[in-house]
Every structure is written in C-alpha cells, then in structure tokens.
C-alpha positions in Angstrom: -1.7 -12.2 15.0 0.2 -13.1 11.8 0.1 -11.2 8.5 -0.5 -13.2 5.3 2.5 -12.4 3.1 0.5 -13.2 -0.1 -0.7 -10.7 -2.7 -4.4 -11.0 -3.8 -4.9 -11.7 -7.5 -3.3 -9.2 -9.8 -6.2 -9.6 -12.2 -8.6 -8.5 -9.5 -6.5 -5.6 -8.2 -5.8 -4.3 -11.8 -9.4 -3.5 -12.3 -10.1 -2.1 -8.8 -11.0 1.4 -7.8 -9.4 3.3 -4.9 -6.6 5.4 -3.5 -5.7 7.6 -0.5 -8.2 8.9 2.0 -7.8 11.6 4.7 -10.1 13.0 7.3 -10.8 16.6 8.3 -13.5 18.8 9.8 -14.8 21.8 7.9 -16.6 24.9 9.3 -17.8 27.9 7.4 -17.7 31.0 9.5 -20.1 34.0 9.2 -18.0 35.7 6.6 -18.2 32.6 4.4 -14.6 31.7 4.9 -13.7 28.0 5.3 -11.9 26.8 8.4 -10.3 23.4 8.2 -8.9 21.0 10.8 -6.9 18.1 9.4 -7.3 15.1 11.7 -4.9 12.6 10.2 -1.2 13.0 9.6 -1.0 10.0 7.3 -3.2 8.8 4.4 -5.3 5.6 4.6 -5.6 3.7 1.3 -9.0 2.2 0.5 -10.1 0.1 -2.5 -13.2 -1.3 -3.9 -12.1 -4.6 -5.6 -15.6 -5.4 -6.9 -14.6 -3.5 -10.1 -11.9 -6.0 -10.7 -14.1 -9.1 -10.2 -15.0 -10.1 -13.8 -15.3 -13.8 -13.7 -16.4 -16.6 -11.4 -12.7 -17.5 -11.0 -12.0 -13.9 -9.8 -14.7 -14.2 -7.2 -13.4 -17.6 -6.1 -9.9 -16.0 -5.5 -11.4 -13.2 -3.5 -13.6 -15.6 -1.5 -10.6 -17.7 -0.7 -8.8 -14.7 0.8 -11.9 -13.8 2.8 -12.1 -17.3 4.4 -8.4 -17.5 5.1 -8.1 -14.0 6.6 -11.3 -13.8 8.5 -11.2 -17.3 9.9 -7.5 -18.1 9.9 -6.3 -15.5 12.4 -4.5 -13.2 9.9 -4.4 -9.4 10.1 -4.4 -9.0 6.4 -2.7 -9.5 3.1 -0.9 -7.7 0.2 -2.6 -5.7 -2.5 -1.0 -4.1 -5.6 -2.2 -0.6 -6.3 -1.5 -0.4 -10.0 -1.6 3.4 -9.9 1.1 3.7 -7.3 3.5 0.8 -6.8 6.9 2.0 -8.0 9.7 3.6 -6.1 12.2 5.7 -8.0 15.3 7.7 -6.9 13.2 10.9 -7.1 10.1 9.5 -5.3 11.8 7.7 -2.4 13.8 8.3 0.7 15.3 6.2 3.5 15.0 7.5 7.0 17.3 6.4 9.8 15.8 4.2 12.5 18.6 2.8 14.6 21.9 1.1 14.3 22.3 0.1 10.6 18.5 0.1 9.9 16.7 2.6 7.7 13.0 2.8 6.8 11.7 3.1 3.2 9.4 5.9 2.4 7.5 6.9 -0.8 7.6 10.7 -1.2 5.1 13.0 -2.9 6.4 16.5 -3.7 4.8 19.7 -4.8 7.3 22.6 -5.0 9.2 22.8 -1.7 6.5 20.7 0.2 6.9 16.9 0.6 4.8 14.2 2.2 6.5 11.0 3.1 4.5 7.8 3.2 5.9 4.8 5.1 6.4 1.6 3.0 6.2 -1.6 5.0 5.7 -4.2 2.2 8.3 -3.8 -0.5 8.3 -6.5 -3.1 10.9 -9.1 -2.1 14.1 -8.7 -4.1 13.1 -5.6 -6.0 14.7 -2.9 -3.9 18.0 -1.3 -5.0 19.4 1.2 -2.5 21.5 4.3 -3.7 23.9 6.2 -1.5 24.6 9.9 -2.1 28.0 11.0 -0.6 29.6 14.3 -1.3 27.5 14.8 -4.4 28.2 11.4 -5.9 25.5 8.7 -6.1 26.4 5.0 -6.1 24.6 1.7 -5.3 24.9 0.9 -1.6 25.4 -2.5 0.0 22.0 -3.1 1.6 19.4 -5.8 2.4 15.7 -5.1 2.7 13.2 -6.9 4.9 10.1 -7.4 2.7 7.9 -7.8 5.7 8.7 -4.4 7.3 10.3 -2.1 4.8 13.4 -1.9 7.0 16.7 -1.8 5.1 20.1 -2.8 6.7 22.8 -0.6 5.1 26.6 -1.3 5.3 29.3 1.3 5.2 27.3 4.3 6.3 29.2 7.6 7.0 27.9 10.8 8.5 26.2 12.9 5.8 25.2 10.0 3.6 21.6 10.1 2.2 19.7 7.3 0.6 17.1 6.6 -2.0 15.9 3.4 -3.7 14.2 1.9 -6.7 11.8 -1.0 -6.7 8.2 -2.0 -6.1 5.9 -2.2 -3.1 2.5 -3.6 -2.0 -0.1 -2.2 0.3 -1.0 -4.2 3.5 -4.8 -4.4 3.5 -7.7 -6.2 5.2 -11.4 -6.5 4.4 -13.4 -3.5 5.7 -16.6 -5.5 6.2 -17.2 -8.6 8.3 -19.4 -10.2 5.6 -18.8 -11.0 2.0 -22.1 -10.5 0.1 -22.5 -13.3 -2.3 -22.4 -12.4 -6.0 -25.5 -13.6 -7.9 -24.9 -16.0 -10.7 -27.2 -16.5 -13.6 -27.7 -20.2 -12.9 -25.2 -21.5 -15.5 -21.7 -22.5 -14.2 -19.0 -20.3 -15.6 -21.4 -17.6 -16.9 -21.3 -13.9 -16.2 -21.7 -12.5 -12.6 -24.6 -10.3 -11.7 -25.6 -8.1 -8.7 -22.0 -7.3 -7.9 -21.8 -5.6 -4.5 -18.9 -3.5 -3.2 -16.0 -5.5 -1.7 -14.0 -2.9 0.2 -10.4 -3.2 1.4 -8.7 -0.9 3.9 -5.0 -0.3 4.5 -3.4 -1.5 7.7 -1.2 1.3 9.0 1.8 0.5 11.2 
C-alpha cells in the first residue's frame, strides 16, 4: 500500500491539538507506593485536527484527504506538528544503518538521559548534514530520502559523528473509519457548528 506524500493543510494543522502518547500499567502496592511498567519504547503522536477546522474550506480540505486515503488505498499522509517540526544540531543525530546510509533521529535530552525519535518524513530539500571529526564540525556531502529519512553520506571515516538541521513532518492516518459530518447553519460559507473530534494517529515504521 502506498503512502500519500502530501501534507494536509497547514491552516488546519496550525490550530490542531495533540502530541506524544505512551502507554504504561500502574499498580499501587499496600504501602501506597506506585509500581509502573512502561509498555512502549517509542512515542505515538496523536492529534485532534477539529480544533484547526475553522471554515467550510478547511473542512473541505480534510474531507478530501479522508476520501483519498480511506478509499484510495493509501496508508496515510504528512502532518506538520507546529510545536515540534525543526531539527537542529543540538536536537538531532544520525545513526548508522548500513553501507553509506544513516537514519535521522530527533533527540530529547534531560541531563545525561536522551530519547531518540526516528524521523522518516523529512521535508524535501531542507536537510543539511554536519560531520564532526576530531573536534571540528563541517557540512558533509549528503543526500536525504524525504520518504524514509535515510541519508546517504560521502567520505565517512571511522569516528565521524553526524547531526543535521532542517524540518520534518509526521506520517499519520485517520484514527476512525468514519468522518462525522460537521453541521452547517444552512447558509453556504457561514460558520461551522457541532464540530466533532477528527483524530489522527502517527504511523510508526
């Protein structure tokens, strides 16, 4: 099944609500202490885009994606998370995969602890890769695949490390199998009423 390499309307995503979600089990023992078991090793992004649907045109754009994805044999599409879409040299790393290929990751650091989130949908043409060799950082000769987040790097030497700058999207799909119709007030082009939740869920690789 193909992935639709198209980003849903920025006007809709800008006003949406959402972010990372995890899953755990919690048990309180007789002493009152909390025991936790974390079930997921990676976050799952979820968004409610109904907050970003302000006009009939916004809803029409969302409805078009629903029809194309749900009935066009597409896994999903791109979504811009306006709260987290930038890669910097301090919030990114590239991890070796094989041969000359490296994978882009977005990093989140608290003290000495770091979580690395895989990035599979960089924005085409936005990625600049930096090589650090013997304490010196320079721009590396590299080409990114905007559909996978894999980067081909030339001139690698043992001990080289890599970071990057640029932007990325989140691969998402609709969580529900139905798109509840938004009630109009009877006059074309007027305000929307009865706005239901329209949930998107990240597609993890």
